[in-house]
N, C-alpha and C positions, 0 to 999 in steps of 0.2 A: 327176261331182264326188266327191272323198273326205273327205267330214267327219266328223270324230271324234265317238267317242259320247263322253257325260259319261261322264267320269273315275271308274270305279269303286271310289271311298275312302268308307268307314265316316269320315265328320265327326266323328260325338258322340265316339268312341271315340279320334281324334285330340287334340279338346279335352280329353277326361281326362286323356289323355297330357300334355300342357303344362301344366295345372294342377297336376297330380300333380308336377311340377317344381319347384314354387314352395316355398322353404324359408320359416321363421317370419318373418325379419328380411325378407322383403318381395322377395328379388333371386330368382333362378332356376339351377337347375344340371341338368344333362341326365344325371349321374351320380347324381344324389340317393339316396340309399339310408338312408330314418330309421331303419329298423330297425336298421343298423348304427354309426349315429348320424353318417353321414355328409352333412352339408348345402353346405357349400361353396360359395356362390354367385358368381356372376362375371359380369362386366360383357357379354361378346357373349353369354352364354348369354339371361342377362337380355333384352338385346333381340332376340334370335331369337324368344323366347316372346311377348313383345307383339307381335312381328309375325306370329306365329302367329294372338294370339287374333283382333288384327285382320282377318284373310284370313278367320278362320272365326266373324266378327261375335261374339265370344264378349266380353262386358263384363270390363274387369281387375278384379281381386280385391281390394279395399283398394290401390287406386291412390296414397293419400299414404304406404302406407308404403314403396312400393315407391321411390317419389320419394326419400324420408327417405336410403333406402340407397345410394339412384345418388347422392346429394349427398355423402355421407361417402366416394367414391370419389377425392373433389377434392384433391390437394396442396394445401398452403397459399397457393402463389405461382400458384394456378390452372390448374396442368397436371395430368398425369397421368402415371404410369408408365411408358406405353408408348402409340404411337398407336393401337392396336387397341382398347383399355382404354378411352381418351378417346372417339373414336368411339362405341364400342356406348353409354357411358356419355349423352354427349349427344344420338344422336340417339334412346336409348330417352327421356330426360327430355322433349324435343319433342315425343314420340308423348302423352305424357302430360299435354301443354301446362304443360310446369314447365320452368325454368331451371337452372344452374350456381348456385353461391353466389357465386363467381367466377367474370371473366372470364377465357377461355381462350386471348385472343386472342393476344398472346406466345408461347405454347407452340402453339399454331397454325403462327403464320410460320416460327416456327423448322423444325417439322417438314417446311414446303413449300420451305423454303429446301434444305434437305437432299437432300428430294428431285429438287430440277429442277437438281442438279448433275451434269453428264454426263462421259464422258470416262472412265468407270471400269465396271469388271467388276463385275456385280450379281446380284443372285436376279432377274431380270425378272418373273417372274410376281408374287413378293411387291412389289416395288416397284410394279408397274401395281397391285396390291390398295391399297396403303399410299396413293397418288397418286388412287384413287378413294375413299378414306377423308378426304381433305382435301377435293375437292372436292365433296364431300356435306355436310361439314359449313360448308362456304362458302356451299353452298345452304342451308342452315338459318339466313344471315345474311341471307336475304331481297334482296341486292344485286343488282341487272342489271347484268351485265358490258355494259361499251362493245362496239358491234358491231366497233370497229375495235381492241379491245385485242386484244395480244398472249396466245395462249394460253401458260400458266406451266408444262405439262406438255408440250410441242410437242417437245420435243428428247428428252424420257426416250420420249415413242411412237416417235421416229424411230429412238432407238438400239433399243428392245425389239422394232422389227416384224422379223417372220421374213420375208426377200425372196420365198419360195416362197409366202406368204401366211397369213395371221393372223397373231396375237400369241400367246407371246414367242419370240424364237428362245431356240434353235435347234430347237426342235419346239412349234408351236403347237399350241393347244389351245381347244375351242368357249368354254369358258368364262373363260379369259383374254380372248379373242377378243371377249367380249362385254364385259370389263371395261374393258377399253382403246379400244371404241367407247363406252362412257359416258361415259367422262371427256372424249373428244374433242366427242361429240354428233355424234348420226346424220348431223345436218342442216349439221356443219360437215366432213363428211370431204371430201374433194377428190375430183372425179369420179374418178381412176385409182385411189386407196384404194379407195372405195367399190365399183368395179365388181370389184377383187381378194377383197375381202373377202365380196363378194354369191358368188362362185365358192368360197373357200374353206368357206363355208355349206355350200354346193350337196354339195361334194365329203364333208363330214360327214354328207349322210343315208342312212340304210340303210332300205330296206323292211321290214327286221324288229325292228332297236332303235328306230327313228324319227329318233336323232340318237346318232352316237358320238362318241366323245373328242375325235378328229381325223381327219382320210381316213384309209383301212387299216387304222383298230385295228376290234379286233374285239370290243370292248365300250364300254359305254356306265354313265355314273352321273349322279346327282342334277343336278351342275354341267354337265355336258357338254347334257343335257335343259334345264335353264335357260339355258343361254349360247346356245343354238340358237332358243329359242324369245325370249330378248331379244334377241337380233340382227334375228330375222325382224319382231317387232315393228317395233323400229329403225330399219331399211331397208324396211317397209312391203312385207314379201313373206309370202307363205301358205307354212308347211312344204309338202313331198309329200307326208310319210306320216304323216297328223297321228292316226290312227288304231293306228299302231305308240307314237307318241308317249304316245298316252295309255294304252296296255299298259304300258309300259315307266315311267310315274307311278304307275299302280295296282301294280303289283309291288313298289313300295319298301315300302309299309306294310306294318310288322311286328306281331306278336299284341298288343303293350302299346301301339298305338294311332297310334307316333311311326312316321317314316320316317326311313329309313337310306341311306346314301351310294349303296348300291346292291345287286341283288335279294341277300337274304339277311344284309346285313350289319345290325349293331346300328343303332337308333334313337338319332339325337340331336336337339337342339333346331334347330341349325345347319341339320341335313338337311332336319327337318321343313321350316321354313322356308321354304328353296330348292324342294322340292318343293312346299308350297303356293304359292309365288309362281308355279312352271312352272304348274301346273293353270289358276290365274289368267289367265296369258299367253296359256296355249291355248286358253281360252273366250272370250277379249276376240277372238284373231285369228280365232275360226268365227264369231264373231258381227258382225267385221268384214267376213265374206266372206259372210254373208247377205244385208248392209244392199248390199251392192257387187253383189249379183246381181239380175238385170233380171227382174221378177213377170211 
């Protein structure tokens, strides 16, 4: 049995890093440098920080101030400057048990409609990330879709799929493939698509790196590690090299306590979130394996 050890991560240092990214107004910024007068909070970093604190089981400091700052990002018509800002703001508010001042329904519907238009060249990984943003915001509405309802992003998923396996064409990678499967829902994947996706995942596994960016790649990064583990969980598979995955994740932590995208990269809140979520996924996969083993 190839069971992974606990990832060697300094959780206290990670918590100090995240809390140190909090600005006086309640938002967060990964490049906050108060000694230089640089604060500049933004919605994606704030969501990442809140998710990190949740994964680390650290209470959120002055949540009311963060709610107030987040509500101030909304436009008068209920929308947001970009889909990414709106997604991060609304998800962060939901984590804090709060709601925006105005309904974003029309704004969200407009973005969904734009993403479902097929037949034109586009940045496929970027389009899939935005589609997942819409899906996650729809899930916040707590509406249960009709089993017979059509998937609004089925056309996008079909167009973006790499014929050689995974998403997105012309060069699939593990993180984008995990995003695509999250959009579709792993239980709703057709049998043929599931089989090809499993094969793609297995071809991305590596005895030293644990998970690599794509089949044949000689490197890994936090997105690949997270993506491979997210796919393994969604497809109910066990990773082939959990010890190597654990070691690659441990290598992401920097001296300031945060995690970087790859070994020796600077730490960011997004990468810290991705890394901590990957560690959480690995722990759960190993726990599930223990539960399934005969006594």
